[in-house]
C-alpha positions in Angstrom: -3.9 -33.0 -8.3 -5.1 -34.8 -11.4 -5.7 -31.7 -13.5 -2.9 -29.8 -15.1 -4.5 -26.5 -14.1 -5.3 -25.6 -10.6 -9.0 -24.7 -10.1 -10.2 -22.5 -7.3 -13.4 -21.4 -5.7 -14.8 -18.0 -6.7 -13.7 -16.3 -3.5 -10.4 -18.1 -2.9 -8.1 -15.9 -4.9 -9.3 -12.6 -3.4 -5.9 -11.9 -2.0 -5.6 -8.7 -4.0 -8.9 -7.2 -2.9 -8.7 -4.4 -0.5 -10.7 -4.7 2.7 -12.3 -1.4 3.6 -11.4 0.1 6.9 -11.9 3.2 8.9 -10.4 6.6 7.8 -7.3 7.7 9.6 -7.7 10.1 12.5 -6.9 13.8 12.0 -3.6 13.5 13.9 -2.3 10.6 11.8 -3.5 12.4 8.6 -1.7 15.6 9.6 1.5 13.6 10.4 1.4 11.9 7.0 1.1 15.3 5.4 3.9 16.9 7.4 6.4 14.1 6.9 5.8 13.8 3.2 5.9 17.5 2.4 6.5 20.5 4.7 9.2 18.8 6.9 11.6 18.6 3.9 11.5 22.4 3.6 12.8 22.7 7.1 15.4 19.9 6.7 16.7 21.7 3.6 17.2 24.8 5.7 15.0 27.0 3.4 13.4 30.1 4.9 10.5 32.2 3.4 12.9 34.7 1.8 14.8 31.9 0.1 11.7 30.2 -1.2 10.3 33.5 -2.5 13.5 34.6 -4.1 12.9 32.6 -7.3 9.7 31.8 -9.1 11.0 28.4 -10.0 12.0 27.6 -6.4 8.6 28.8 -5.2 6.8 26.7 -7.8 8.8 23.6 -6.9 8.0 24.2 -3.2 4.3 24.4 -4.1 4.7 21.2 -6.1 6.1 19.3 -3.1 3.3 20.6 -0.9 0.7 19.8 -3.4 2.0 16.2 -4.0 2.1 15.7 -0.2 -1.4 17.0 0.1 -2.8 14.7 -2.7 -0.8 11.8 -1.2 -2.5 12.4 2.2 -6.0 12.6 0.7 -5.6 9.1 -0.7 -3.7 7.9 2.3 -6.6 8.9 4.6 -9.3 7.0 2.7 -10.8 3.8 4.2 -9.7 2.0 1.0 -6.6 3.7 -0.3 -5.5 2.8 -3.8 -1.9 1.4 -4.0 -1.7 2.7 -7.6 -2.7 6.3 -6.8 -0.5 6.4 -3.7 2.5 5.2 -5.9 1.9 8.1 -8.3 2.1 10.7 -5.6 5.0 9.0 -3.9 6.9 9.1 -7.2 6.0 12.8 -7.8 7.1 13.9 -4.3 10.0 11.5 -3.7 11.6 11.5 -7.1 10.6 14.7 -8.8 9.6 16.9 -5.9 12.0 16.8 -2.9 15.2 16.0 -4.8 14.3 18.7 -7.4 13.8 21.3 -4.8 17.2 20.4 -3.3 18.9 20.8 -6.6 17.2 24.2 -7.2 18.1 25.5 -3.8 21.8 24.4 -4.1 22.0 25.8 -7.7 23.2 22.5 -9.1 21.6 19.5 -10.8 22.5 15.9 -11.5 23.3 16.6 -15.2 25.0 19.4 -17.0 21.9 20.5 -19.0 21.1 24.1 -19.5 17.4 24.7 -19.0 15.8 28.1 -18.9 13.5 29.1 -16.1 10.4 29.3 -18.3 10.9 25.6 -19.3 11.3 24.6 -15.7 8.0 26.3 -14.8 6.3 24.5 -17.7 7.7 21.2 -16.5 6.3 21.8 -13.0 2.8 22.8 -14.2 2.8 19.9 -16.7 3.6 17.4 -14.0 0.6 18.6 -11.9 -1.8 18.6 -14.8 -0.9 15.2 -16.2 -0.9 13.6 -12.7 -4.3 15.1 -11.7 -5.9 13.9 -15.0 -4.4 10.5 -14.5 -5.7 10.2 -11.0 -9.1 11.4 -12.1 -9.3 8.6 -14.8 -8.1 6.0 -12.3 -10.7 7.0 -9.8 -13.7 6.7 -12.1 -16.1 3.9 -11.2 -15.7 0.7 -13.2 -18.3 -0.5 -15.7 -21.2 -2.4 -14.2 -20.6 -5.4 -16.5 -17.5 -7.1 -17.9 -17.1 -10.0 -20.2 -14.5 -12.4 -18.9 -13.6 -14.6 -22.0 -11.4 -16.9 -20.0 -10.0 -17.5 -16.5 -6.3 -18.1 -16.2 -4.8 -19.8 -13.1 -1.3 -21.2 -12.5 -0.4 -24.6 -13.9 2.1 -26.4 -11.8 3.5 -28.2 -14.8 4.0 -25.0 -16.7 5.7 -23.6 -13.5 8.0 -26.6 -13.7 8.9 -25.7 -17.4 9.6 -22.1 -16.4 11.8 -23.4 -13.6 13.8 -25.4 -16.1 14.1 -22.4 -18.5 15.1 -20.1 -15.6 18.2 -21.9 -14.6 20.3 -21.5 -17.8 19.0 -17.9 -18.1 20.2 -17.0 -14.6 23.5 -18.8 -15.2 24.1 -16.7 -18.3 23.1 -13.5 -16.5 25.5 -14.2 -13.6 28.3 -15.2 -16.0 27.8 -12.2 -18.2 27.6 -9.9 -15.2 31.0 -10.9 -13.9 30.0 -13.6 -11.4 27.9 -13.6 -8.2 30.3 -11.2 -6.4 29.7 -8.5 -8.9 25.9 -8.5 -8.1 26.8 -7.4 -4.6 29.1 -4.7 -5.7 27.6 -2.1 -8.1 25.7 -1.7 -11.3 28.9 -0.2 -12.8 30.8 -3.4 -12.0 28.1 -5.5 -13.7 27.9 -3.2 -16.7 31.7 -3.3 -17.1 31.7 -7.1 -16.9 29.0 -7.4 -19.5 31.0 -5.0 -21.8 34.1 -7.2 -21.4 32.1 -10.3 -22.1 30.9 -8.7 -25.4 27.3 -8.8 -24.3 25.2 -6.7 -26.8 22.3 -4.5 -25.7 19.8 -7.0 -27.2 21.4 -9.9 -25.3 21.4 -7.8 -22.1 17.7 -7.1 -22.4 16.8 -10.7 -23.3 18.9 -12.6 -20.8 20.0 -10.3 -18.0 16.8 -8.3 -17.6 14.6 -11.2 -18.7 16.2 -13.4 -16.1 15.0 -11.0 -13.4 11.5 -11.2 -14.8 11.3 -15.0 -15.0 12.8 -15.4 -11.5 10.1 -13.1 -10.0 7.3 -14.9 -11.9 8.5 -18.3 -10.7 8.9 -17.2 -7.1 5.4 -15.5 -6.9 3.7 -18.4 -8.7 5.4 -20.9 -6.3 4.2 -18.8 -3.3 0.6 -18.9 -4.6 0.6 -22.6 -5.3 2.1 -23.3 -1.9 -1.1 -22.0 -0.3 -2.9 -24.8 -2.1 -0.4 -27.6 -1.4 2.8 -26.8 0.5 4.1 -30.4 -0.1 3.9 -30.1 -3.9 7.4 -31.3 -5.1 7.5 -28.6 -7.9 6.8 -25.9 -5.4 9.3 -27.2 -2.9 12.0 -27.0 -5.5 10.9 -23.8 -7.2 10.6 -21.7 -4.1 14.1 -21.9 -2.6 15.8 -21.9 -6.0 14.0 -18.8 -7.3 14.3 -17.2 -3.9 18.1 -17.6 -4.0 18.2 -16.1 -7.5 16.1 -13.2 -6.4 18.7 -12.4 -3.7 21.5 -12.5 -6.2 19.8 -10.6 -9.1 17.5 -8.2 -7.3 19.4 -7.0 -4.2 19.4 -3.2 -3.5 23.2 -2.9 -4.2 23.4 -3.9 -7.9 19.8 -3.6 -9.0 17.8 -0.5 -9.6 16.0 0.8 -6.5 12.8 0.8 -8.6 13.2 -2.9 -9.5 14.0 -3.8 -5.9 10.8 -2.2 -4.8 9.0 -3.9 -7.6 10.1 -7.3 -6.3 9.0 -6.6 -2.8 5.7 -5.0 -3.7 4.8 -7.8 -6.2 5.4 -10.5 -3.7 3.4 -8.6 -1.1 0.4 -7.6 -3.3 0.1 -11.1 -4.9 0.4 -13.1 -1.7 -1.2 -11.2 1.2 -4.6 -9.7 1.8 -4.3 -5.9 1.4 -5.7 -3.9 4.3 -5.6 -0.1 4.5 -2.9 -0.3 7.1 -0.7 -2.5 5.0 -1.2 -0.2 2.0 -0.3 2.9 4.0 2.7 1.3 5.6 3.9 0.1 2.1 3.5 3.6 0.6 5.4 5.3 3.4 8.1 2.7 3.2 8.6 3.2 -0.5 8.5 7.0 -0.1 11.3 7.0 2.5 13.1 4.2 0.7 13.3 6.4 -2.4 14.8 9.3 -0.4 17.2 7.4 2.0 17.6 3.6 1.6 19.1 3.5 -1.8 21.3 6.6 -1.5 22.6 4.9 1.7 23.3 1.7 -0.3 25.0 4.0 -2.9 27.3 5.1 -0.1 28.7 1.6 0.5 29.1 0.7 -3.2 31.3 3.7 -4.0 35.0 4.0 -3.3 34.7 7.6 -2.4 32.2 7.9 0.4 31.1 11.4 -0.3 28.4 11.3 -3.0 25.4 9.2 -2.1 25.6 9.6 1.7 22.4 10.3 3.5 21.6 14.0 3.3 21.3 16.6 0.6 24.3 15.1 -1.3 22.2 12.0 -2.1 19.6 14.1 -4.0 22.3 15.8 -6.1 23.4 12.7 -7.9 22.2 11.3 -11.2 19.9 8.9 -9.3 17.4 11.8 -9.1 16.9 13.5 -12.4 13.1 13.6 -12.8 12.7 17.4 -12.7 15.6 18.2 -15.0 14.9 15.5 -17.6 11.2 16.5 -17.7 12.2 20.0 -18.4 14.9 18.9 -20.9 12.3 16.8 -22.7 9.9 19.7 -23.0 12.9 21.8 -24.2 13.6 19.1 -26.8 10.0 19.3 -28.0 10.2 23.1 -28.3 13.2 22.8 -30.5 12.3 19.8 -32.6 8.5 19.4 -32.4 6.5 16.3 -31.5 7.3 12.9 -33.0 3.6 11.9 -33.0 3.8 8.6 -31.3 7.1 7.3 -32.8 8.7 6.9 -29.4 5.6 5.3 -28.0 5.5 2.9 -31.0 9.0 1.7 -30.1 7.8 1.0 -26.5 4.8 -1.0 -27.8 7.1 -3.1 -30.1 10.3 -3.5 -28.2 11.0 -7.0 -29.4 11.2 -6.0 -33.1 15.0 -6.0 -34.0 16.6 -3.0 -35.5 17.9 -5.0 -38.4 14.2 -5.3 -39.6 13.0 -2.0 -38.3 15.7 0.3 -39.4 13.9 3.5 -38.1 13.2 2.0 -34.7 13.4 4.9 -32.1 16.2 5.0 -29.6 15.5 5.5 -25.8 14.0 8.9 -25.1 16.6 9.6 -22.5 19.4 8.9 -25.0 17.7 11.2 -27.5 17.6 14.0 -24.9 21.2 13.4 -23.9 22.4 13.5 -27.5 20.6 16.8 -28.1 22.1 18.2 -24.9 25.7 17.2 -25.8 26.0 14.8 -22.8 28.6 12.1 -22.7 26.7 10.0 -20.2 23.5 8.9 -21.9 21.9 6.4 -19.5 19.4 8.9 -18.2 15.7 8.6 -17.6 12.7 9.7 -19.7 10.0 10.6 -17.2 6.5 10.0 -18.4 5.5 13.7 -18.6 8.5 14.3 -20.9 7.6 11.2 -23.0 4.0 12.5 -23.3 5.1 15.9 -24.6 7.7 14.6 -26.9 5.3 12.1 -28.4 2.2 14.3 -28.8 3.1 17.8 -27.8 1.1 19.4 -24.9 -1.9 17.2 -26.0 0.2 14.3 -24.6 -0.5 15.6 -21.1 -4.1 14.2 -21.7 -3.3 11.4 -24.2 -0.8 9.6 -22.0 -3.0 9.5 -18.9 -5.8 8.1 -21.0 -3.6 5.3 -22.3 -2.1 4.6 -18.9 -5.4 4.6 -17.1 -7.0 2.3 -19.7 -4.3 -0.3 -19.3 -4.2 -0.2 -15.5 -8.0 -0.2 -15.1 -8.4 -3.3 -17.3 -5.9 -5.3 -15.3 -7.2 -4.0 -11.9 -10.8 -4.7 -12.9 -9.9 -8.3 -13.8 -8.0 -8.8 -10.6 -10.9 -7.6 -8.4 -14.0 -8.9 -10.3 -12.6 -12.1 -11.7 -9.6 -12.7 -9.5 -7.6 -15.4 -11.4 -3.9 -15.8 -11.0 -3.1 -13.9 -14.2 -5.0 -10.8 -13.1 -3.7 -10.9 -9.5 0.0 -11.4 -10.3 0.0 -9.0 -13.2 -1.8 -6.3 -11.2 0.7 -6.8 -8.3 3.6 -6.4 -10.7 2.2 -3.3 -12.3 1.7 -1.6 -9.0 5.3 -2.1 -8.1 6.6 -1.5 -11.6 4.8 1.8 -12.0 7.8 4.0 -10.8 9.9 2.4 -13.5 7.2 3.1 -16.2 6.9 6.7 -14.8 10.6 7.3 -14.7 11.5 5.6 -18.0 13.0 5.4 -20.4 9.8 3.8 -21.7 11.4 1.6 -24.4 13.6 -0.1 -21.8 10.9 -0.4 -19.2 8.3 -1.8 -21.7 10.8 -4.6 -22.7 10.9 -6.0 -19.2 7.2 -5.6 -18.8 6.6 -7.4 -22.0 8.8 -10.4 -20.9 7.0 -10.5 -17.6 3.6 -10.6 -19.3 4.7 -13.4 -21.6 6.0 -15.5 -18.7 2.8 -15.1 -16.6 0.6 -15.7 -19.7 2.4 -19.0 -20.2 2.2 -20.0 -16.6 -1.6 -19.4 -16.5 -3.3 -21.4 -19.3 -6.9 -20.5 -20.2 -10.0 -22.0 -18.6 -13.6 -21.4 -19.6 -15.1 -18.2 -18.3 -18.5 -16.6 -18.2 -20.0 -13.1 -18.3 -20.5 -11.8 -14.8 -21.6 -8.5 -13.2 -19.9 -6.9 -10.2 -23.1 -7.3 -8.2 -23.2 -11.0 -9.0 -19.5 -11.3 -8.1 -20.0 -9.7 -4.7 -23.1 -11.9 -3.9 -21.1 -15.0 -4.8 -18.3 -14.1 -2.5 -20.6 -13.2 0.3 -22.3 -16.5 -0.1 -19.0 -18.4 -0.2 -17.8 -16.5 2.9 -21.0 -17.4 4.9 -20.7 -21.1 3.9 -17.0 -21.1 4.9 -17.9 -19.6 8.3 
């Protein structure tokens, strides 16, 4: 290939486009609903009297049923949205079912005192914010978009990222206590980094950044392999980055959310999405949240009691969405809104604190400090972030901001499917649970690094103004010619 930048036909990169199919039968639709919602009430051993004994427990039960119902509505469509399914998977599998377990057992993952009224507000706020976000994401796109440039992968820039990746990963492995530590536990990695004197800034730049660059290199190499599988850069980049993915992003030492991000990014960016594949992926992530990673937790602990499959798995600190959402609302009630201060920290994560002396700390840490907790590595769910930033108006402001960002990327990946749009859209679909769970400042740092890497790997090409109708007509024409 003489050119530094790979050029493609208009229809070639349509890997991310969803091929419409038939709606699911009533039986399959009912099964999806039962096994994402009502079945858990039976598994938890709850009876009608137990569920009605407390307003909070009853409200949480309704939240689980409602999330399962909304999940099933999208699940049944002929063209289900991976993004919308992920939102309901998160609400049901992270906030809903584990939260109900904790309420029924009378314990929670963290020693935070939250009154019943705040719990009820948290449950209602989760539904309102989620529904408004889904409404915005489901609106039809504009009929015309101006694509100022097309960005496709450059094999030479991929080579440069490969060269940069090797020392970054070497540092991450060394600072994390060696390769063996990455197959032990996150605690072992954290302890090794502390002994090595790794600061929080270094951790974010080299350890978390190394995960992002490895994923970028691997996905870019997979996409270029479709064009020329004998390309020497691809033949080196693919096995090297694949090996590093196994080390840095395995389910034992890495967050379950990051692990799912890696899998979903690779899938969405490299295969053609069909309704069946989207549904299978959504159900896999749902059950993975509830079982796979608690089971991995079982093996990486010395005491095999907490983290085993069953109710005990949902009583650990791995599931704190309901409690921290309520704790965030409680923080707002006591302290008032910060009017975007926390959000500003998420938008500018790379600015050092030595320059920005009033830079906000993680929302989870802020909540933990206010609650008198010794352990402060807790989440900051997006509903809590919204209320803390803008008060109850944040339940509408945050969905607008999130939908605007995701719709722009999704629109580009469908109507002008260059590598930048496709890979970034694939990453965002998988990374959504991390953004929803927070803390947002930490999550935005990795997102920013990933965006920088993929921006560098995909240099600009000249683009034109194109309508959706013209795009569809071109792809149909190209498909006919290919046939």
